C-alpha positions as CSV (number, residue, x, y, z in Angstrom):
1,M,79.2,95.7,61.1
2,A,79.4,98.9,62.9
3,G,83.2,100.2,63.5
4,A,85.3,99.9,66.1
5,V,84.9,103.1,68.4
6,D,87.7,105.7,68.5
7,G,87.7,106.8,72.5
8,R,88.4,106.2,75.6
9,A,86.8,105.9,79.4
10,V,88.1,108.3,82.9
11,A,87.0,107.9,86.2
12,I,85.9,111.2,88.1
13,T,86.4,112.2,91.2
14,S,83.8,114.1,94.0
15,G,86.1,117.6,93.4
16,N,85.4,117.2,89.7
17,V,81.5,117.1,90.4
18,R,82.0,119.3,93.5
19,N,84.0,122.5,90.9
20,N,82.2,121.1,87.5
21,H,85.4,120.2,86.0
22,I,85.7,117.3,83.2
23,P,88.9,115.7,83.9
24,V,91.1,114.5,80.5
25,G,94.9,114.4,82.1
26,P,94.5,110.5,81.3
27,I,93.6,110.8,77.8
28,R,94.7,113.9,76.6
29,D,96.5,112.0,73.9
30,L,93.0,111.4,72.1
31,F,93.1,115.6,71.8
32,P,95.2,117.7,69.2
33,T,98.0,119.2,70.8
34,D,97.3,122.6,70.0
35,S,94.2,122.5,71.9
36,F,95.8,122.6,75.3
37,G,96.0,126.8,76.8
38,G,97.8,127.5,79.7
39,G,95.4,128.2,82.7
40,A,94.2,131.6,81.9
41,K,91.5,132.5,79.4
42,S,94.0,134.4,77.2
43,A,96.7,131.9,77.2
44,A,93.4,129.7,75.7
45,G,94.0,126.9,72.9
46,I,92.5,126.5,69.5
47,S,88.8,125.5,70.3
48,I,87.4,121.8,70.1
49,T,84.1,120.6,69.5
50,V,81.9,118.6,72.7
51,E,78.8,117.3,73.0
52,L,77.6,116.7,76.5
53,H,75.6,113.7,76.2
54,T,72.2,115.6,77.7
55,V,73.3,118.9,76.9
56,G,74.5,120.7,73.7
57,V,77.0,121.1,71.6
58,F,79.6,123.7,73.1
59,E,82.8,125.2,71.3
60,T,86.6,125.0,74.2
61,D,90.1,124.1,74.9
62,I,91.9,122.4,77.8
63,A,93.7,124.3,80.5
64,T,97.0,122.1,80.9
65,D,96.7,123.6,84.2
66,K,94.2,121.1,85.3
67,W,94.3,118.6,82.5
68,I,90.5,119.7,82.1
69,L,87.7,121.0,79.8
70,R,87.8,124.5,80.0
71,I,83.4,124.7,79.3
72,R,82.5,128.5,79.3
73,A,79.2,128.2,79.0
74,K,77.5,129.0,82.6
75,G,75.9,125.8,84.1
76,A,77.3,123.1,81.4
77,I,78.9,120.6,83.3
78,E,77.0,121.4,86.6
79,T,73.5,120.2,84.4
80,F,75.7,117.2,82.4
81,Y,77.1,115.6,86.3
82,K,73.3,116.4,88.0
83,N,71.9,114.4,85.0
84,I,73.7,111.5,84.9
85,H,73.7,111.2,87.9
86,A,77.8,112.0,89.0
87,K,80.0,110.5,91.9
88,D,82.9,110.3,92.9
89,G,83.9,107.4,90.4
90,T,81.2,107.6,87.8
91,R,83.4,107.0,84.1
92,L,82.7,109.3,81.0
93,F,83.9,107.7,77.9
94,F,85.4,110.3,75.6
95,E,84.3,109.7,72.1
96,K,86.4,111.0,68.8
97,T,83.8,111.7,66.3
98,G,85.7,113.9,64.1
99,P,89.3,115.5,63.6
100,R,88.1,118.2,66.5
101,D,84.9,116.8,67.2
102,F,84.3,115.2,71.2
103,R,81.2,113.6,73.1
104,I,81.1,112.7,76.3
105,S,78.3,110.0,77.5
106,V,78.5,108.1,80.9
107,V,79.7,104.9,81.0
108,A,77.1,102.5,82.2
C-alpha cells in the first residue's frame, strides 16, 4: 500500500495567471524558511527544486514580498498555466518529494 503524500493545495487567481505567479503564502509552512527571500534578486533565499508538471524542473526561491515562487526561467510558469488550462479558482497541488524538492500539478 502506498504511503501518505506530503503536500498541500492552493487555489490560484486570475491575477496569478495573468502575471505568471505561483502563490505559496497560504502554504508557506510547507517550505524551508531559508528559501524565503526578499523582493529583489539580490535578496534571494536558498534555492529549492520545483518540478512543474508538463514543463520541467527548476531551481527557485520564494519572494516574500508577494509570497510567490520566483522561477526565473523565461516562460516556464506561462507554459505551465497554458498546459493545465489555468484560470481563476484552479487548484494547484504542491507535493513535497524531498527536504528541498517539490512537484506542482493541477488538482483534477
